[in-house]
C-alpha positions as CSV (number, residue, x, y, z in Angstrom):
1,X,64.7,120.1,-15.7
2,X,66.5,116.9,-16.8
3,X,69.4,115.5,-15.2
4,X,71.3,112.8,-17.2
5,X,73.9,110.5,-15.7
6,X,76.7,108.7,-17.5
7,X,79.5,106.1,-16.5
8,X,82.9,106.9,-17.7
9,X,85.5,103.9,-17.8
10,X,87.8,105.3,-20.4
11,X,90.9,106.7,-19.3
12,X,91.3,109.1,-22.2
13,X,88.0,110.5,-21.7
14,X,88.9,111.1,-18.0
15,X,91.9,113.2,-19.2
16,X,89.9,115.3,-21.5
17,X,87.4,116.1,-18.6
18,X,89.8,118.4,-17.2
19,X,88.4,121.9,-17.9
20,X,84.7,121.2,-17.0
21,X,85.8,119.2,-14.1
22,X,87.8,122.2,-12.9
23,X,84.3,124.1,-13.3
24,X,82.6,122.1,-11.0
25,X,85.3,121.9,-8.8
26,X,85.0,125.7,-8.1
27,X,81.5,125.4,-7.8
28,X,81.6,122.9,-5.0
29,X,82.6,125.0,-1.8
30,X,83.5,121.6,0.4
31,X,85.5,120.2,-2.2
32,X,89.3,119.7,-0.9
33,X,92.4,119.6,-3.2
34,X,92.4,116.2,-3.2
35,X,89.1,116.3,-5.4
36,X,90.8,118.3,-8.2
37,X,91.1,117.2,-11.7
38,X,95.0,117.4,-11.9
39,X,95.7,115.6,-8.5
40,X,93.0,112.8,-9.4
41,X,94.1,112.2,-13.2
42,X,97.8,112.3,-12.0
43,X,97.1,109.8,-9.4
44,X,95.3,107.6,-11.8
45,X,98.2,107.6,-14.3
46,X,100.6,106.5,-11.2
47,X,98.2,104.1,-9.4
48,X,95.2,103.1,-11.3
49,X,94.8,99.7,-12.8
50,X,93.4,99.1,-16.6
51,X,89.5,98.4,-16.5
52,X,88.8,99.6,-12.9
53,X,88.1,103.3,-13.5
54,X,84.3,104.4,-12.4
55,X,83.7,107.9,-13.0
56,X,79.8,108.8,-12.4
57,X,79.0,112.0,-13.9
58,X,75.9,114.2,-13.8
59,X,74.7,116.6,-16.5
60,X,72.0,119.2,-16.7
61,X,71.8,120.6,-20.3
62,X,75.2,119.7,-21.2
63,X,77.0,121.1,-17.9
64,X,78.7,118.8,-15.6
65,X,77.0,119.5,-12.4
66,X,78.1,116.4,-10.3
67,X,80.6,113.9,-10.4
68,X,81.7,110.6,-8.3
69,X,85.5,109.8,-8.9
70,X,85.6,105.9,-8.3
71,X,87.4,102.7,-9.4
72,X,86.4,99.4,-8.5
73,X,88.6,97.0,-6.4
74,X,87.8,93.4,-5.4
75,X,89.4,93.4,-1.7
76,X,88.5,92.9,0.9
77,X,85.1,92.8,-0.8
78,X,83.9,94.1,-4.1
79,X,83.7,97.8,-3.9
80,X,83.8,101.1,-5.5
81,X,86.1,103.4,-3.6
82,X,87.3,106.9,-4.2
83,X,90.4,107.8,-6.4
84,X,93.2,109.2,-4.4
85,X,94.0,106.2,-2.2
86,X,96.1,106.1,0.7
87,X,98.4,109.2,-0.1
88,X,95.1,111.5,-0.3
89,X,93.9,112.7,3.2
90,X,90.3,113.3,2.0
91,X,88.0,111.5,-0.5
92,X,84.8,113.3,-1.7
93,X,82.3,113.5,-4.4
94,X,81.7,116.9,-6.3
95,X,78.3,118.7,-6.4
96,X,77.4,121.9,-7.9
97,X,76.4,124.4,-4.9
98,X,73.9,126.1,-7.3
99,X,71.9,122.9,-7.7
100,X,69.3,121.2,-5.7
101,X,68.4,117.7,-4.5
102,X,67.4,116.8,-8.2
103,X,71.4,116.7,-8.9
104,X,71.6,114.8,-5.5
105,X,69.3,112.5,-6.9
106,X,70.6,111.9,-10.2
107,X,74.1,111.2,-8.8
108,X,72.9,108.9,-6.1
109,X,70.8,107.0,-8.9
110,X,73.8,106.4,-11.1
111,X,76.2,105.3,-8.1
112,X,73.2,102.4,-7.3
113,X,73.9,101.6,-11.0
114,X,77.5,101.7,-11.2
115,X,78.0,99.6,-8.0
116,X,75.8,96.9,-9.4
117,X,77.2,93.7,-7.3
118,X,79.8,96.1,-5.2
119,X,79.5,98.1,-2.1
120,X,79.9,101.8,-2.0
121,X,82.7,102.7,0.1
122,X,83.4,106.4,0.5
123,X,86.8,106.5,2.7
124,X,88.0,109.7,4.5
125,X,84.9,112.0,4.0
126,X,85.7,115.3,6.0
127,X,82.8,116.3,8.1
128,X,80.2,118.5,5.8
129,X,81.7,116.9,2.5
130,X,79.3,116.7,-0.5
131,X,79.2,112.6,0.0
132,X,77.2,113.2,2.9
133,X,74.2,114.6,0.8
134,X,74.5,111.3,-1.1
135,X,74.6,109.2,2.4
136,X,71.5,111.2,3.6
137,X,69.6,110.2,0.0
138,X,70.7,106.8,-0.1
139,X,67.7,104.7,0.4
140,X,69.1,101.2,0.7
141,X,71.6,99.9,3.7
142,X,74.0,102.3,5.0
143,X,76.3,102.6,7.8
144,X,78.7,105.7,8.9
145,X,81.8,104.8,11.1
146,X,84.9,107.0,12.0
147,X,87.9,106.9,9.9
148,X,90.9,108.9,10.5
149,X,91.7,111.7,12.8
150,X,92.5,115.2,11.4
151,X,93.9,118.1,13.3
152,X,92.5,121.6,12.5
153,X,93.5,125.1,13.5
154,X,91.7,128.4,12.9
155,X,93.1,130.4,9.7
156,X,94.5,133.1,11.5
157,X,98.3,134.9,11.7
158,X,101.0,133.1,13.4
159,X,100.7,135.7,16.1
160,X,97.4,134.5,16.9
161,X,98.2,130.8,16.5
162,X,101.1,131.6,19.3
163,X,98.5,133.4,21.6
164,X,96.4,130.1,21.6
165,X,99.0,128.4,23.3
166,X,98.3,127.3,27.0
167,X,100.8,129.5,29.0
168,X,102.9,132.4,28.4
169,X,106.1,130.4,28.8
170,X,105.0,128.3,26.1
171,X,104.2,131.5,24.0
172,X,107.6,132.8,24.9
173,X,109.2,129.6,23.6
174,X,107.6,129.8,20.2
175,X,108.5,133.5,19.7
176,X,112.1,132.5,20.6
177,X,112.2,129.9,17.8
178,X,110.9,132.6,15.1
179,X,113.5,134.8,16.3
180,X,116.1,131.9,16.0
181,X,115.0,131.4,12.6
182,X,115.6,135.0,11.5
183,X,119.0,135.1,13.4
184,X,120.1,132.1,11.5
185,X,119.1,133.7,8.7
186,X,116.7,131.4,7.1
187,X,114.7,133.2,4.1
188,X,111.6,131.7,2.5
189,X,110.1,132.5,-0.9
190,X,107.1,131.0,-2.9
191,X,108.3,129.1,-5.9
192,X,107.4,130.5,-9.7
193,X,105.0,127.8,-11.4
194,X,107.9,127.4,-14.1
195,X,110.5,126.2,-11.1
196,X,107.8,124.0,-9.0
197,X,108.9,120.7,-11.0
198,X,112.7,121.0,-10.0
199,X,111.6,122.3,-6.3
200,X,109.1,119.5,-5.8
201,X,112.3,116.7,-7.0
202,X,114.5,118.8,-4.4
203,X,111.7,118.2,-1.9
204,X,111.8,114.6,-2.3
205,X,115.4,114.5,-1.9
206,X,115.3,116.4,1.4
207,X,112.6,114.3,2.6
208,X,114.7,111.3,2.2
209,X,117.7,112.4,3.7
210,X,115.5,113.8,6.7
211,X,114.4,110.5,7.3
212,X,117.4,108.5,6.7
213,X,117.8,105.7,9.3
214,X,114.3,106.2,10.6
215,X,110.9,105.0,9.9
216,X,109.4,106.6,7.0
217,X,106.3,106.3,4.9
218,X,107.8,104.3,2.2
219,X,105.7,105.1,-0.6
220,X,106.9,108.8,-0.3
221,X,110.2,107.5,-2.0
222,X,109.0,105.6,-4.6
223,X,109.3,106.8,-8.2
224,X,105.6,106.6,-8.9
225,X,104.9,109.1,-6.0
226,X,107.4,111.3,-7.1
227,X,106.0,111.4,-10.7
228,X,102.4,111.9,-9.4
229,X,103.7,114.9,-7.4
230,X,105.4,116.7,-10.1
231,X,102.9,116.0,-12.5
232,X,99.9,117.0,-10.6
233,X,101.2,120.2,-8.5
234,X,102.6,122.2,-11.4
235,X,99.1,122.7,-12.6
236,X,97.7,123.1,-9.0
237,X,100.0,126.0,-8.4
238,X,98.9,127.7,-11.6
239,X,95.3,127.3,-10.7
240,X,96.1,128.6,-7.0
241,X,95.3,124.9,-5.5
242,X,98.8,124.7,-4.2
243,X,102.1,126.5,-3.0
244,X,105.4,125.5,-2.9
245,X,107.9,127.2,-0.4
246,X,111.5,127.0,-0.4
247,X,113.8,127.8,2.7
248,X,117.3,129.0,2.3
249,X,120.0,129.4,4.6
250,X,123.0,131.3,2.8
251,X,122.5,130.2,-0.9
252,X,121.6,126.6,-0.2
253,X,117.8,125.3,-0.3
254,X,117.5,123.6,3.2
255,X,113.9,122.9,3.1
256,X,110.8,122.8,0.7
257,X,107.4,122.7,1.6
258,X,104.0,121.6,-0.4
259,X,101.0,123.2,1.0
260,X,97.5,122.4,-0.7
261,X,94.6,124.8,-1.0
262,X,91.1,125.0,-1.3
263,X,88.2,127.1,-0.7
264,X,87.6,126.1,3.0
265,X,91.2,124.8,3.9
266,X,94.9,125.1,3.6
267,X,97.0,121.9,4.6
268,X,100.6,121.2,4.8
269,X,100.9,118.2,2.7
270,X,104.4,116.9,2.6
271,X,108.0,118.7,3.4
272,X,111.7,117.9,3.2
273,X,114.3,119.5,5.5
274,X,118.1,119.1,5.5
275,X,119.5,117.5,9.0
276,X,121.7,120.9,9.0
277,X,118.6,122.8,10.3
278,X,118.3,120.8,13.3
279,X,122.0,120.8,13.8
280,X,121.6,124.6,14.1
281,X,118.6,124.1,16.4
282,X,116.0,125.4,14.1
283,X,112.6,124.3,15.0
284,X,111.2,123.2,11.8
285,X,107.6,122.4,12.7
286,X,107.4,126.0,13.8
287,X,109.2,127.4,10.6
288,X,106.7,125.3,8.4
289,X,103.7,126.4,10.4
290,X,104.6,130.0,10.0
291,X,105.0,129.8,6.3
292,X,101.6,127.8,6.1
293,X,99.6,130.4,8.0
294,X,100.3,133.0,5.4
295,X,97.9,130.9,2.7
296,X,95.3,129.6,5.4
297,X,91.6,129.8,4.2
298,X,89.0,129.1,6.6
299,X,90.7,126.1,8.2
300,X,94.5,125.6,8.8
301,X,94.3,121.5,8.8
302,X,97.3,119.7,10.1
303,X,95.7,116.9,8.1
304,X,95.7,113.1,9.0
305,X,97.5,112.1,12.0
306,X,97.6,112.9,15.8
307,X,101.6,113.1,16.5
308,X,102.6,114.9,19.7
309,X,104.3,118.0,18.0
310,X,100.9,118.9,16.5
311,X,99.0,119.0,19.9
312,X,101.0,121.7,21.2
313,X,99.1,124.1,19.1
314,X,96.0,122.9,20.9
315,X,94.0,121.8,17.4
316,X,90.5,120.5,17.1
317,X,90.3,117.0,16.4
318,X,88.2,116.1,13.6
319,X,87.1,112.9,12.6
320,X,86.7,111.9,8.9
321,X,84.0,109.8,8.1
322,X,83.6,106.3,6.2
323,X,80.3,106.2,4.6
324,X,79.1,102.9,3.5
325,X,76.5,102.3,1.0
326,X,74.8,99.2,-0.2
327,X,71.8,97.7,-2.2
328,X,69.5,95.3,-0.5
329,X,71.3,92.3,-2.6
330,X,74.9,93.5,-1.4
331,X,73.9,94.1,2.2
332,X,75.9,90.9,3.1
333,X,79.1,93.1,1.8
334,X,78.1,95.9,4.2
335,X,78.0,93.3,7.1
336,X,81.4,91.8,6.2
337,X,83.2,95.3,6.1
338,X,81.5,96.5,9.5
339,X,83.1,93.2,11.1
340,X,86.3,93.9,9.5
341,X,86.0,97.6,11.2
342,X,85.2,96.2,14.4
343,X,87.8,93.7,14.5
344,X,90.3,96.1,13.4
345,X,89.3,98.5,16.3
346,X,89.4,95.7,18.8
347,X,93.0,94.8,17.8
348,X,94.1,98.4,18.1
349,X,92.5,98.6,21.5
350,X,94.2,95.3,22.8
351,X,97.5,96.8,21.4
352,X,97.1,99.8,23.5
353,X,96.2,97.8,26.5
354,X,99.3,95.8,26.2
355,X,101.6,98.7,25.7
356,X,99.8,100.3,29.0
357,X,100.5,96.8,30.9
358,X,104.2,96.9,29.8
359,X,104.9,100.8,30.7
360,X,103.2,100.0,34.1
361,X,105.4,96.9,34.9
362,X,108.6,98.7,33.8
363,X,107.7,101.7,36.1
364,X,107.7,99.4,39.0
365,X,111.4,98.1,38.4
366,X,114.1,99.7,40.6
């Protein structure tokens, strides 16, 4: 069995890969929506830079059986990093589940050749991701460090999620909040694929409105992000990789939610909600989780972030992995990145300690 490896750097060729990329995506159970062609190619159109695209592809008898969607960056060290950037919660490669270790070996060898004088830096790999198989096969210097924390719940109906709460009082409060949404007349409906584009633009408008005057992720308000979302999510809805839900109060759309879907998980990615909902004492977080639970598969992911409101549901903490792969002559780059990781971790711990000292000092004042 002969496996052939190709390096694609041409943007037009990336666009033309759509159908066979989607076929491989369906045959890779560990893939998340952030590895779909619609998401990655759209991301490249909004955020990519000419000359940096690096797609490592493996074929067997003409069929695409493995792919690593990467780009080259120069900072902090020369590296190949996953497409998708900071707006993607998971990064990974694609491997056909029906293929054995030969496909893994071919993709690993292709990565080593494509890297040349650069480090291979897989960020935000979900535990069990396909990139783990590349890491296990890699013969050169390698290291694994923790990346972002994601919170996950089982994919069960809302009633069972409520039953997970730690006390009967907590369960009663959530059920009261669900009844409140019903009494207010909040209605939800899944957006038809032909109406997704306008619904997403409304989502962005509501997102900006709900965060007005408060700290918000600035990227979510930039035109390039809106263009990416509108361009990518329509095809994802049509293929079953996303669902957009509108919430109405009277005749007005007061909230829009985007949930991304794959074979193993469903994740609420972004929403926008009118302040009117909170003014009427509607619990938006409960409303969104209730809607998202209807589409959950395997795992209901709350995605990255350890915010207190997520902790109420007693989720499991799952730490994404950062997989660093070097060759012998690029081992110094690996050492430099590990030093940077250690320094950032030490800095965060120092800030937390200072914050704790200030709280204790403030608590002693009369």
